[in-house]
N, C-alpha and C positions, 0 to 999 in steps of 0.2 A: 306281381300277382297274377301278370297275363302269362300265360301260356307263350313262354318264348326260348328261344336257345338260349344256353347258359352265360352267352358271351353277350348278349343283347346290352346295349346301351341307348337305345332311343329314351324319347320322354314318356312313352306308353308302356314302358319295363322298369322294373327294379333297378337302378344303378347298383354296379358292380364296385362303384367307388367306395371305399370305407377312408376313414380318417387315418392319415399315417403320422400326424404327430404323434411322438413317444413310442413308435414302432419299435425302436429298438430295447428301451426301458421296460417295455410291457410285451416283449416278444412271445410270453407264455399264454396272452390272452386268446382265447379259442377263436378261431375263424368258422365262421358258419354261411353257407351261399343263402344270400337272399332271393333267390330265383324260385319263388314259390310254385310258379307254375309248371316249373320243370319235374317239380316232385311230384306232380299229377302225372304228367308223361311216363315218369321211371317206374313209379309204382303200379299205376293203370297199366302200362304195357307188361310188367313183371305178372300182375295177376291173371292176365290173360293166359301168359304162358304156362303157369303154374296150372291154371284150367285146362287147358290142352292136355297138360301131363296127368293130370286127374288124380294128382298126389302131391302132398305136401311132406317132405321128407327133412332130417336132419341138413343132409346138403342144399337143400331149397331156403332154410333159414341161414346158412352159411355164404349162398349165394346172394339173397337180398343185403346182407351186412358187406359185402363184398361189392354190390353194386353201389349203395349208398356210400360208402368210404371213397370208392372209385369217384364219384359225381363231387364230393366234395374236396378231393385232391385238386381236382381242375381249377376249384376256385380262387385259393392262392396262387397257381401257377399263372393264372389269367391277370390277376392283379399283378404279379411281379414283372410280367411282360410289359404291362401297361406302363409300368413306373420302373422301366429297364436302367434309367440313369443310376439309380441306386440300389445297392441290395437291402432286402428288408428280411431280416432274421425270423420276424413272425411269420410271415408267408413262407420262408424256406423251411421252418422248424414244423408249421402245421400241413404244408403240403408233404412235407416227408412222411410224418407220422400216420396219415391219411393213406398216402400210397403206401406207406408199407403196409397197412393193415390190408389193404385191397390185394397188395401184391402176394402177401403170404397165403389169405385164403385162395387167390386165383390159382397159387400153385399147387396147393393141396388139393383142389377141386379138380384141376388138369392132371395129376396123377391117378386119378381113380376113371375119370372121363377125357381121354385124349382128344376128342373131338372138339372140344373147347377152343383146342389151339385155333382154330378157325375165327371164332369169335373173337378171341383177344386181338389176333391180329389186325382184325377189323376196327376194332376199339382205338388200339394203338395208333393206325394209321390216319384215323379222324381225328384225335387228340393233335398227331403231329401237325395235320393240314388247319385245322382250328387255330393252332398256336402260331402257323405261320401268317394265316388270316388276321389275328390278333396285332401280331408285331407291323404287318403292313395296315391298320387300321381297316382291313376289309371283312370284319366279321358280320356287317350288316347287309352282304351280298346275299340275294336269294339263294343261289346255289349251296353256299357254306350253310345257312340257316338249315335248308331241308337236309342236307349232309350232318349236321347238330343233332337234328331231330331223329335222324335215321340211325344214329349212332346209341342214342339214349333209348331208343325202340328195341334195341338188339337186348336189352332185360327181359324180353320174352322169349327169345331162343335160349337166352341163357337159363331162365328159370326152368324152361321144360328139359333142355338137354341135362341138367345135373339131376334130373329126378329119373328122365326116360335113357341116358347113356346113347342118346341119338341126335341128327338134326335130320328131319325128314321134309318133305315138300309140304306138308300141312303146316309145319314150323315156318319155313319160309313166307308161306302165305299169310301167316299171322304177321309176320315181321312187317311185311310190305302192307296190310292192312291198317296198324298201327302208325307205320311212318306217314302214309297216305292223308290218315284223319287226323293228327296232330298237326301236320306241315300244313292243313288248311288255315288254322289260324295264323300261319305267316302272312297269308294274303287277305284274309278279313283285318286284321288288325291294321293293316297299311293302308286300308281304305279309310283310316281316320287321318291321314297325315297329306297335306294338300300336293306334296312331289310325289306322290305315289298312289294317290287316289282314283286312278285310274279303273275302269272296271274291267277292261280287259284281260288283264294278267289274270285276276280271279276266275273270271269266268273260263279261261282256257285251262287254267290248272284244274277247276273241280270238273271240267267234261273230260278233260285226259285221265284223271284219277277215277272216275266213274268208268270210266271204258276199261282201266286197267283192273279196276275189282271185278267188272263183270267178268274179264278173260279171265281172273284166278278161279273164279265161281266155276266158270264153263269147262275148264281143265282139271277141276277136283282139286284146286290147291285151297279152296275155302269153303265149309258148306254154306248154303243158301241162308241162314240166320245169320250167320258172322257176317256175309257179305252185306245182307241189307242193314247192317249195322252202321254202314257208312252213309245212310240215309240221314243221318243225325247231323252230320256234317253239310249235306244238302239242304236239311231243314234249315239249319243255322244259318247259314249262306241267304236263303230266301227271306229268312224273319231280316237279317241285317239290311238286305238289299231293299226290302218294304218299310224298313225304318232308319233308312239311311241317314236322314237330316238327325236325328236323335242320337244314332249309333257315332256321327262324326263329332258329337259336340258333348254328348254325356261324359261324366267322369269316369276316368280310367277304373276305378272301383267297380264301376257297373259294366265294364267291358269284361274284366276279370269273372265276375259272377257269372256273365252268358256262356264265357269259355270254361269254366269249371264246370257248372250244370251238364252242359254238352259232353265233356269228356267223362262226366262220371254215369250219365246214360248210357255212351257210348262203352265203357267198360264192362257196365252190367250186362247190356245186351251181349256182348261178346264173350263175357265168361260164363252166362248162363247156357249159351249157344253150344259152348265145349265141353259141359258137363255131363257125366251119365246120364241117361234118361231116366233111371229110379230115382234119381237125386229131385 
């Protein structure tokens, strides 16, 4: 339930592990990623990109399906890498089905909007890096988690590009805003764990992120209201610090609620700030 990278395996995240018995005899059984938090990041980022485009076309719907299928394709791939001592037909079949759907739509959209190639290359590069991190059991490294969020947040420029046929400075600014906001959850959730409970990394991250957001606004990569939406992350961080003892001991479901509510508020503020004034 927590907002965490798709390959998270911590105690505070929904495990990717699935029962593997009968995986050969039940290869046709559907696989579905349990990383509910990432759905919020994915769909939230996509909605902000569509809001920036200020239109929803057939290609936008196809892009959403492509994004969702691509995300689902990663799940069985990660599971297969973790259980690499034996091939699991179920993971291979459903990874191929999801991947085929995503690839087919991606090619169709590319033929209409060639600029999408840059986004595809970024997503592929991230998938390769993430797969290597999973192979060496380094997927919980902060750098890899931030990179994973950055890849998921490519949904924003993807949604925008298929409708506008271009990638502008404003789109890149929106992508960075989404990445910085959703990545803040990495540092707040780590405050719950004794080994990563130090405040310093969280303080440094939020300070740097705030500085970057201010720079994006100053150089017109973001409008003022979109930039101010990052204040939701700062407010959440401040509340967590004020209720730190509760936050460190409460059930993970409560943490999920905090992260989900803050994400929804952020997406609503950003989306409204990007829509036409007459709406």
